[in-house]
C-alpha positions in Angstrom: -157.5 79.2 57.8 -157.7 82.3 55.4 -161.0 82.3 56.1 -160.7 83.4 59.7 -162.0 86.9 60.3 -160.2 89.1 62.6 -160.7 89.2 66.2 -158.8 91.4 68.6 -158.0 89.1 72.0 -155.1 91.9 73.2 -152.1 89.7 72.6 -151.9 91.5 68.7 -147.7 92.1 68.7 -148.2 95.6 67.8 -150.7 97.0 69.6 -152.2 94.4 72.0 -151.9 95.3 75.7 -151.9 91.9 76.9 -148.6 91.0 75.0 -145.9 91.0 77.0 -143.1 91.7 74.3 -145.2 93.4 72.3 -144.8 97.2 71.4 -148.1 98.3 73.1 -149.0 101.0 70.5 -152.1 103.5 71.1 -153.6 105.6 68.7 -155.5 108.7 69.0 -158.0 110.3 66.0 -155.8 112.4 63.5 -158.3 114.5 61.8 -161.4 113.2 59.8 -159.1 110.0 58.4 -156.8 109.4 60.3 -154.8 108.2 63.4 -151.7 109.1 65.2 -149.3 107.5 67.8 -146.1 108.9 69.8 -143.4 106.0 70.3 -140.2 105.3 71.6 -139.1 101.6 70.5 -136.2 100.4 72.6 -133.1 98.7 71.9 -133.6 95.3 72.0 -135.9 95.8 68.7 -132.6 97.6 66.7 -131.2 96.0 63.5 -127.9 98.0 63.1 -126.5 99.6 65.9 -129.2 102.3 67.3 -131.3 102.1 64.2 -134.5 100.8 64.7 -134.9 97.0 62.6 -136.8 97.8 59.2 -139.0 94.8 59.9 -140.2 96.5 62.9 -140.7 99.9 61.0 -142.8 98.1 59.0 -144.8 96.9 61.4 -145.5 100.1 62.9 -146.5 101.6 59.3 -148.9 98.5 59.2 -150.1 99.2 62.2 -151.0 102.5 61.9 -152.8 102.1 58.6 -154.8 99.0 60.3 -156.0 101.5 62.8 -157.2 104.4 60.2 -158.9 101.2 58.8 -160.7 100.6 62.0 -161.1 104.1 62.6 -163.6 104.2 59.2 -164.9 101.2 60.6 -163.4 98.3 58.7 -162.4 95.1 60.4 -160.1 94.0 57.9 -156.5 92.8 57.0 -153.6 94.0 55.1 -153.7 92.7 51.3 -150.2 94.9 49.9 -147.7 97.0 51.5 -145.4 99.0 49.6 -142.7 101.0 52.0 -140.0 104.0 51.3 -137.3 103.8 53.7 -135.8 107.3 53.1 -133.8 107.6 56.8 -132.8 105.2 59.4 -135.2 105.5 62.3 -133.6 105.6 65.8 -134.0 103.2 68.5 -135.1 105.2 72.2 -136.0 108.4 70.5 -139.5 109.9 70.2 -141.2 109.2 66.8 -144.5 110.1 65.3 -146.4 107.5 63.6 -149.4 108.6 61.5 -151.9 106.3 59.1 -154.8 107.7 57.1 -157.5 106.7 54.5 -156.8 107.6 51.3 -159.6 105.9 49.4 -162.4 103.5 49.8 -163.9 101.5 47.1 -166.6 98.7 48.1 -164.5 96.6 50.6 -161.0 97.6 49.6 -159.3 100.4 51.6 -156.5 102.5 50.1 -154.2 103.4 53.2 -151.2 105.4 53.9 -148.9 106.1 56.7 -145.7 107.8 57.6 -143.0 107.6 60.5 -141.3 110.8 61.2 -138.4 111.7 63.9 -139.1 114.5 66.7 -138.2 117.1 64.6 -140.8 116.0 61.8 -138.5 114.3 59.3 -139.9 111.8 57.0 -138.5 108.7 58.2 -140.2 106.4 56.4 -143.7 105.8 54.6 -145.6 103.2 53.5 -149.2 102.8 51.0 -151.2 99.8 51.0 -154.5 98.0 50.4 -156.8 97.0 53.4 -159.6 94.2 52.5 -162.9 94.9 54.9 -163.6 91.3 56.1 -166.9 92.9 57.4 -168.0 93.7 54.1 -166.7 91.1 52.0 
């Protein structure tokens, strides 16, 4: 199964428009090498009271990196991610999600993403590597 090429069938949990329980994220270009999305995640995805579950935060950050890779023409998959939680992310509140490419070497992209609150305070950040299956 590891040789499966990535196919967007509209049911991705993070961005799929056809996933009834998904987050339905929508990204827009951000500069030459990135993407951004404004989101507000409902309470059903909380961990502790009023705080977005860490796994959902990681999903947001991973998806921002993936969409930055897509914008760069890569059709790949996450190889590794490092996440740094700085402050709790609130549920039912406006958040700003960004992702961008920082380096490209052959079929490996280095990417990073951030999640900030409405005031611009950094809540969480991630860096990762994506393998471009279209070039490998």
